[in-house]
Structure formats: structure tokens, C-alpha cells
C-alpha positions as CSV (number, residue, x, y, z in Angstrom):
1,X,-56.4,-138.9,92.7
2,X,-53.2,-136.9,92.6
3,X,-51.2,-136.7,95.8
4,X,-48.4,-134.0,95.6
5,X,-46.5,-131.6,97.8
6,X,-49.0,-129.3,99.4
7,X,-48.9,-125.6,98.6
8,X,-49.3,-123.9,102.0
9,X,-50.1,-120.6,100.2
10,X,-53.1,-122.0,98.3
11,X,-56.3,-120.5,99.8
12,X,-58.1,-123.9,99.5
13,X,-55.4,-125.7,101.4
14,X,-55.3,-122.9,104.0
15,X,-59.1,-123.1,104.4
16,X,-59.1,-126.9,104.9
17,X,-56.2,-126.7,107.4
18,X,-58.1,-123.9,109.3
19,X,-61.2,-126.1,109.4
20,X,-59.1,-129.0,110.7
21,X,-57.4,-126.8,113.3
22,X,-60.7,-125.2,114.5
23,X,-62.5,-128.6,114.6
24,X,-59.7,-130.2,116.7
25,X,-59.8,-127.3,119.1
26,X,-63.6,-127.5,119.3
27,X,-63.3,-131.2,120.1
28,X,-60.3,-131.3,122.5
29,X,-59.4,-129.5,125.7
30,X,-56.6,-127.0,125.0
31,X,-53.9,-129.0,126.8
32,X,-54.8,-132.1,124.7
33,X,-54.8,-130.4,121.3
34,X,-51.7,-131.1,119.3
35,X,-52.8,-130.1,115.8
36,X,-50.4,-128.0,113.7
37,X,-51.4,-124.7,112.1
38,X,-50.1,-123.6,108.7
39,X,-46.9,-121.9,110.1
40,X,-45.9,-125.1,111.9
41,X,-46.5,-127.2,108.8
42,X,-44.3,-124.8,106.9
43,X,-41.3,-125.5,109.2
44,X,-38.2,-127.0,107.6
45,X,-38.1,-130.8,107.5
46,X,-41.9,-131.3,107.5
47,X,-43.3,-133.1,104.5
48,X,-46.8,-131.9,103.6
49,X,-49.0,-133.3,100.9
50,X,-52.4,-132.6,99.4
51,X,-54.7,-134.9,97.5
52,X,-56.5,-133.5,94.4
53,X,-59.0,-134.7,91.8
54,X,-60.0,-132.5,88.9
55,X,-59.1,-129.3,90.7
56,X,-60.9,-130.3,93.9
57,X,-58.9,-130.5,97.1
58,X,-59.7,-133.8,98.7
59,X,-57.5,-133.9,101.8
60,X,-54.1,-133.3,103.4
61,X,-51.5,-135.0,105.5
62,X,-48.0,-134.4,106.8
63,X,-45.0,-136.2,108.3
64,X,-42.7,-134.7,110.9
65,X,-39.4,-136.4,111.4
66,X,-38.7,-137.1,115.1
67,X,-35.2,-138.5,114.5
68,X,-33.3,-140.4,111.8
69,X,-35.5,-143.4,112.0
70,X,-38.8,-142.2,113.4
71,X,-41.5,-140.0,111.9
72,X,-44.8,-138.6,113.1
73,X,-48.1,-138.4,111.1
74,X,-49.5,-134.9,111.4
75,X,-52.5,-132.9,110.1
76,X,-54.4,-135.8,108.4
77,X,-57.8,-134.4,107.3
78,X,-60.2,-135.2,104.5
79,X,-62.6,-132.6,103.1
80,X,-66.2,-133.3,104.1
81,X,-67.2,-133.6,100.4
82,X,-64.5,-136.3,99.8
83,X,-65.3,-138.6,102.8
84,X,-65.8,-142.3,102.1
85,X,-63.8,-142.2,98.9
86,X,-60.5,-143.6,100.1
87,X,-58.8,-140.3,100.4
88,X,-57.5,-140.8,103.9
89,X,-56.2,-144.2,103.1
90,X,-54.4,-142.9,100.0
91,X,-52.8,-140.1,101.8
92,X,-51.7,-142.4,104.7
93,X,-50.3,-144.9,102.3
94,X,-48.4,-142.0,100.6
95,X,-47.0,-140.9,104.0
96,X,-46.0,-144.5,104.9
97,X,-44.3,-145.0,101.5
98,X,-42.5,-141.7,101.8
99,X,-41.3,-142.5,105.3
100,X,-39.9,-145.9,104.1
101,X,-38.1,-144.1,101.3
102,X,-36.5,-141.8,103.9
103,X,-35.2,-144.9,105.7
104,X,-37.5,-144.6,108.7
105,X,-38.2,-147.7,110.6
106,X,-41.1,-146.4,112.7
107,X,-44.0,-144.0,112.1
108,X,-46.2,-142.8,115.0
109,X,-49.1,-140.5,115.7
110,X,-51.2,-138.9,118.4
111,X,-55.0,-138.6,118.0
112,X,-58.0,-138.1,120.2
113,X,-59.2,-141.1,122.2
114,X,-63.0,-140.5,122.0
115,X,-66.0,-140.0,119.8
116,X,-65.1,-137.6,117.0
117,X,-61.7,-139.3,116.5
118,X,-62.9,-142.9,116.4
119,X,-63.1,-143.0,112.6
120,X,-59.4,-141.8,112.4
121,X,-58.4,-144.5,115.0
122,X,-60.1,-147.1,112.9
123,X,-58.3,-145.9,109.8
124,X,-54.9,-146.0,111.4
125,X,-55.5,-149.5,112.9
126,X,-56.7,-150.8,109.6
127,X,-53.2,-149.8,108.2
128,X,-51.4,-151.7,110.9
129,X,-50.9,-149.0,113.6
130,X,-51.0,-150.3,117.1
131,X,-51.4,-148.5,120.4
132,X,-48.2,-147.5,122.1
133,X,-47.0,-145.3,125.0
134,X,-46.5,-141.5,124.4
135,X,-43.5,-140.8,122.2
136,X,-41.4,-137.7,121.6
137,X,-42.5,-134.8,123.7
138,X,-46.0,-136.2,124.4
139,X,-47.1,-137.1,127.9
140,X,-49.8,-139.5,129.0
141,X,-53.2,-137.9,128.5
142,X,-56.7,-139.5,128.8
143,X,-57.8,-137.5,125.8
144,X,-55.0,-138.8,123.6
145,X,-54.3,-142.1,121.9
146,X,-50.8,-142.9,120.7
147,X,-50.3,-145.3,117.8
148,X,-47.2,-146.6,116.0
149,X,-46.3,-148.7,113.0
150,X,-43.1,-150.5,112.5
151,X,-42.0,-149.9,108.8
């Protein structure tokens, strides 16, 4: 598996991100949906990666700096055909390592608190993330779960 900077002009990357965006909107009420679209992922300062194997796009993930010491995991998604192959763990480990290299001391995220999002919650918790109060611009929301990892 090769994890490298994601090309936000690649049709395969755009299609996977659109699927992720649409699925999050289908699963969450509008006021509880915090997924980034391609234009927000292209903003300055956001690190975006894609995982590939033999020309197949396996998954994506991003990190948004919140301040000098704190980053936020964004847009983690594994292609349906690549599930259960360790892709999400590899991308998350890459985000964690990159955040440490940047000198961050904390990495946080927001995800859904119910059904569809439970596998993601299990993934994050298996990597040491623990529940925390809302951070950044987030507010308490029964549809959201906030997690953080001290680096």
C-alpha cells in the first residue's frame, strides 16, 4: 500500500470523496454533518492523502490544523472494495505520524454517534482516541461523538 499526497483533481479521488460526502449527508441530519467536500479539502494548510495499491484507490484521509499544537482528522473513508484490509488503520497511522512530525501534541475528530459510524468509532478507539468534549467550532450535538488523542 502506498500512501501519498492526494490529487484532488483525480477523477477516482473525486468520486470516492463524493460518495463519502453523499453517504454522510444521507446518514446525518444537515446540522450534524461536518464532512468536507473537495473544495474545503483543497484549502491551504489541509494535508490530504490517498492510499493506493496497483493503481486502485483504497481510501483517503486528511488533517486540518486547528492551531500550532492541535490537528483534526477529516474525511477518512475507505473504498467499499478495500474494506477489512487495514486501509483505514494505515491512513490513520499516517495522519498520526504526520501530525507528530508537525509538532502537534493533540489530534481530535468528530464523527457520528450512532449505527453507521460505529465501525469508525471502534477504529479510532483502537488507536488510542478517547471521548472528549466538543473542540474548535463544534458544539454539543447528540448526533456527534468527539474523540481526541494526545500525541
